[in-house]
Backbone as CSV, one residue per row, in Angstrom:
resi,resn,N_x,N_y,N_z,CA_x,CA_y,CA_z,C_x,C_y,C_z
1,UNK,53.684,79.522,-6.564,54.508,78.589,-6.178,54.340,77.399,-4.688
2,UNK,53.560,77.222,-4.053,53.020,76.442,-3.012,52.300,75.355,-3.323
3,UNK,51.645,75.583,-4.838,50.974,74.364,-5.164,51.977,73.572,-5.734
4,UNK,52.980,73.820,-6.491,53.662,73.143,-6.636,54.992,72.697,-5.597
5,UNK,54.562,73.131,-4.649,55.434,72.263,-3.654,54.638,71.183,-2.846
6,UNK,53.168,71.705,-2.878,52.530,70.433,-2.688,52.580,69.406,-3.510
7,UNK,52.631,69.674,-4.943,52.596,68.501,-6.004,53.891,67.904,-5.901
8,UNK,54.936,68.353,-5.274,56.310,67.920,-5.442,56.180,66.781,-3.575
9,UNK,55.641,67.735,-3.244,55.912,66.951,-1.726,54.710,65.335,-1.732
10,UNK,53.724,65.477,-2.906,53.138,64.395,-2.769,53.713,63.375,-4.152
11,UNK,54.290,63.702,-4.737,55.085,62.906,-6.047,55.867,62.400,-4.745
12,UNK,56.364,62.812,-4.082,57.673,62.484,-2.950,56.974,61.391,-2.206
13,UNK,55.930,61.799,-1.542,55.564,60.557,-0.400,54.964,59.516,-1.452
14,UNK,54.208,59.371,-2.471,53.726,58.321,-3.350,55.371,57.597,-3.688
15,UNK,56.521,58.014,-4.125,57.665,57.606,-4.381,58.314,56.658,-3.168
16,UNK,58.312,56.646,-2.115,58.631,56.958,-0.859,57.847,55.454,-0.668
17,UNK,56.589,55.658,-0.570,55.432,54.387,-0.585,55.725,53.653,-1.653
18,UNK,55.401,53.317,-2.944,56.063,52.777,-3.520,57.131,51.922,-3.744
19,UNK,58.211,52.408,-3.489,59.643,51.748,-2.979,59.237,50.973,-1.809
20,UNK,58.845,51.507,-0.729,58.535,50.647,0.487,57.468,49.457,0.041
21,UNK,56.479,49.420,-0.721,55.637,48.174,-1.117,56.320,47.598,-2.009
22,UNK,57.223,48.024,-2.589,57.793,47.254,-3.479,59.109,45.882,-2.717
23,UNK,59.439,46.644,-1.613,61.093,46.170,-0.697,59.833,45.028,-0.110
24,UNK,58.821,45.814,0.629,58.447,44.437,1.284,57.914,43.238,0.147
25,UNK,57.157,43.532,-1.320,56.982,42.394,-1.571,58.169,41.899,-1.773
26,UNK,59.597,42.115,-2.605,60.397,41.350,-2.665,60.871,40.598,-1.487
27,UNK,60.645,41.223,-0.843,60.940,40.321,0.533,60.586,38.802,0.860
28,UNK,59.024,39.461,0.735,58.248,38.236,0.655,58.333,37.154,-0.341
29,UNK,58.407,37.992,-1.624,58.563,37.030,-2.968,60.064,35.478,-2.614
30,UNK,61.074,36.583,-1.580,61.937,35.855,-1.399,61.595,34.797,-0.567
31,UNK,60.873,35.101,0.570,60.359,33.912,1.440,59.707,32.562,0.468
32,UNK,58.472,33.160,0.313,57.893,32.256,-0.603,58.871,31.267,-1.790
33,UNK,59.668,32.048,-2.117,60.769,31.273,-3.473,61.747,30.106,-2.137
34,UNK,61.765,30.754,-1.332,62.310,29.975,-0.276,61.275,28.553,-0.116
35,UNK,60.174,29.229,0.723,59.667,27.630,1.142,59.451,26.777,-0.181
36,UNK,59.232,27.235,-1.689,58.845,26.478,-2.690,60.165,25.433,-2.691
37,UNK,61.760,26.236,-2.930,63.030,25.582,-3.292,63.526,24.091,-1.942
38,UNK,62.350,24.467,-0.451,63.225,23.913,0.277,61.883,22.639,0.072
39,UNK,60.827,22.984,-0.198,59.991,22.110,-0.776,60.399,20.821,-1.894
40,UNK,60.961,21.508,-2.831,61.601,21.169,-4.003,62.912,20.044,-3.491
41,UNK,63.723,20.778,-2.551,64.327,19.277,-1.864,64.050,18.714,-0.903
42,UNK,63.120,18.303,-0.543,62.354,17.519,0.554,62.633,18.230,1.755
43,UNK,62.549,19.350,2.009,63.432,19.473,4.015,61.907,20.087,4.542
44,UNK,62.300,19.612,5.733,60.707,19.659,6.788,60.610,21.037,7.148
45,UNK,59.407,21.028,7.384,59.183,22.490,7.735,59.280,23.556,8.584
46,UNK,60.778,22.937,9.666,61.528,23.402,10.391,62.448,24.103,9.287
47,UNK,63.080,22.996,8.462,64.156,23.597,7.813,63.194,24.041,6.807
48,UNK,62.849,24.039,6.344,62.197,25.111,5.494,61.910,26.272,5.511
49,UNK,61.004,26.903,6.500,61.555,27.992,7.317,62.752,28.787,7.636
50,UNK,63.904,28.012,7.821,65.059,28.420,8.400,65.829,28.813,6.953
51,UNK,65.407,27.858,6.170,65.614,28.454,4.404,65.244,29.728,3.889
52,UNK,63.948,29.823,4.474,63.274,30.447,3.654,64.366,32.183,4.183
53,UNK,64.281,31.830,5.560,65.485,33.240,5.961,66.247,33.419,5.683
54,UNK,67.238,32.356,5.150,68.448,32.344,4.315,68.570,33.030,3.059
55,UNK,67.119,32.649,2.201,66.823,33.166,1.033,66.883,34.537,0.892
56,UNK,66.183,35.586,2.165,65.750,36.323,2.714,67.223,37.489,2.867
57,UNK,68.051,36.803,3.206,69.241,37.392,3.420,69.810,37.689,2.371
58,UNK,70.049,36.537,1.672,70.760,36.587,0.420,70.650,37.576,-0.651
59,UNK,69.440,38.333,0.127,69.299,39.416,-1.573,69.944,40.719,-0.884
60,UNK,70.560,40.836,0.319,70.905,41.405,0.421,73.081,41.718,-0.168
61,UNK,73.131,40.518,-0.517,74.149,40.469,-1.219,74.629,42.068,-2.177
62,UNK,74.013,41.976,-3.153,73.544,42.992,-3.914,72.550,43.146,-5.007
63,UNK,72.700,44.339,-5.678,71.283,44.525,-5.756,71.215,44.190,-7.186
64,UNK,69.410,43.795,-7.294,68.674,42.841,-8.151,68.422,41.794,-7.507
65,UNK,68.228,40.640,-8.675,67.572,39.417,-8.109,68.708,38.028,-8.309
66,UNK,69.814,38.849,-9.103,70.458,37.570,-9.501,71.401,36.920,-8.334
67,UNK,71.557,37.463,-7.084,72.017,36.935,-5.842,70.847,35.587,-4.999
68,UNK,70.026,36.283,-5.464,68.661,35.143,-4.957,69.061,33.814,-5.660
69,UNK,68.874,34.902,-7.028,69.245,33.202,-8.323,70.039,32.741,-7.576
70,UNK,71.336,32.732,-7.768,72.679,32.172,-7.897,72.132,31.561,-6.355
71,UNK,71.819,31.279,-5.432,71.282,30.456,-4.325,70.535,29.464,-4.614
72,UNK,69.333,30.011,-4.823,68.703,28.804,-4.928,69.051,28.126,-6.376
73,UNK,70.021,28.840,-7.286,70.710,27.229,-8.251,71.196,26.461,-7.698
74,UNK,72.172,27.715,-6.921,73.657,26.368,-6.043,72.430,25.476,-5.125
75,UNK,71.842,26.235,-4.525,71.214,24.987,-3.531,70.224,23.732,-4.411
76,UNK,69.704,24.184,-5.047,68.897,23.089,-5.778,69.783,21.953,-6.424
77,UNK,70.591,22.326,-7.041,71.815,21.907,-8.056,72.733,21.075,-7.197
78,UNK,72.739,21.228,-5.719,73.464,20.512,-4.656,72.202,19.704,-4.275
79,UNK,71.111,20.015,-3.921,70.125,18.877,-3.562,69.647,17.981,-5.038
80,UNK,70.297,17.907,-6.257,69.977,17.289,-7.330,68.564,16.645,-7.594
81,UNK,68.662,18.350,-7.435,66.765,18.698,-7.844,67.200,19.160,-9.160
82,UNK,66.055,18.652,-10.232,65.829,19.364,-11.590,65.242,20.152,-11.919
83,UNK,65.606,21.644,-12.072,64.932,22.693,-12.347,66.132,23.454,-13.462
84,UNK,65.352,24.310,-14.539,65.881,24.594,-15.477,66.363,26.186,-14.858
85,UNK,66.957,26.746,-15.291,67.126,28.463,-14.747,65.747,28.932,-14.917
86,UNK,65.137,29.110,-16.326,63.714,29.072,-16.868,63.259,29.186,-15.521
87,UNK,62.887,27.930,-15.265,61.968,27.801,-14.257,61.411,28.083,-13.201
88,UNK,63.278,28.491,-12.672,63.223,29.133,-11.625,63.004,30.629,-11.692
89,UNK,63.520,30.975,-12.740,62.834,32.620,-12.999,61.824,33.009,-12.851
90,UNK,61.038,31.882,-13.323,59.213,32.202,-13.709,58.689,32.265,-12.801
91,UNK,59.407,31.080,-11.376,58.698,31.027,-10.260,59.027,31.996,-9.340
92,UNK,60.207,32.921,-9.715,60.652,33.965,-8.720,59.366,35.152,-9.720
93,UNK,59.744,35.390,-11.250,58.170,36.045,-11.395,56.785,36.172,-10.614
94,UNK,56.191,34.928,-11.094,54.950,34.226,-10.400,55.068,34.832,-8.825
95,UNK,56.285,34.495,-8.385,55.988,35.108,-6.415,56.228,36.179,-6.316
96,UNK,56.972,37.128,-7.258,56.851,38.706,-6.796,55.916,39.677,-7.127
97,UNK,54.405,39.211,-8.531,53.284,39.454,-8.515,52.399,39.081,-7.799
98,UNK,52.828,37.318,-6.912,52.025,37.882,-6.123,51.982,38.191,-5.055
99,UNK,52.962,38.116,-4.551,53.461,39.017,-3.074,53.033,40.450,-3.634
100,UNK,53.137,41.389,-4.563,53.072,42.826,-4.858,51.640,42.503,-4.500
101,UNK,50.666,41.604,-4.989,49.646,41.891,-5.092,48.775,41.179,-3.533
102,UNK,49.204,40.581,-2.933,49.297,40.483,-1.700,49.279,41.869,-0.542
103,UNK,50.520,42.817,-0.820,50.797,43.552,-0.231,50.085,44.714,-0.527
104,UNK,49.239,44.662,-2.025,48.392,45.768,-2.862,47.237,45.705,-1.450
105,UNK,46.613,44.360,-0.913,45.339,44.123,-0.489,45.672,44.377,1.017
106,UNK,46.859,44.247,1.111,46.820,44.820,2.987,46.627,46.095,3.068
107,UNK,47.253,46.686,2.250,47.270,48.277,1.810,46.025,49.239,1.948
């Protein structure tokens, strides 16, 4: 029974580590996404950094990525920047993969 308990503890530890890394990757993606959108909207460097923080916070409104997408979509529309839903979602996917790679490389 001890071997089973050791395996169970190992799986639980791995799961917790994976979840932590995914959370970090998502937060990093949101920052990068905010910086990308801020550039499209013509924000200054200081404004871009503040905007990126706002995008990170927006992710805590609900589970999933829809809250972040809605924020970016609304802000880009308000700034009269031409980006399709597909382009925004594709950028979100690209930046999530980049963020996951960066988190893995740091570990």
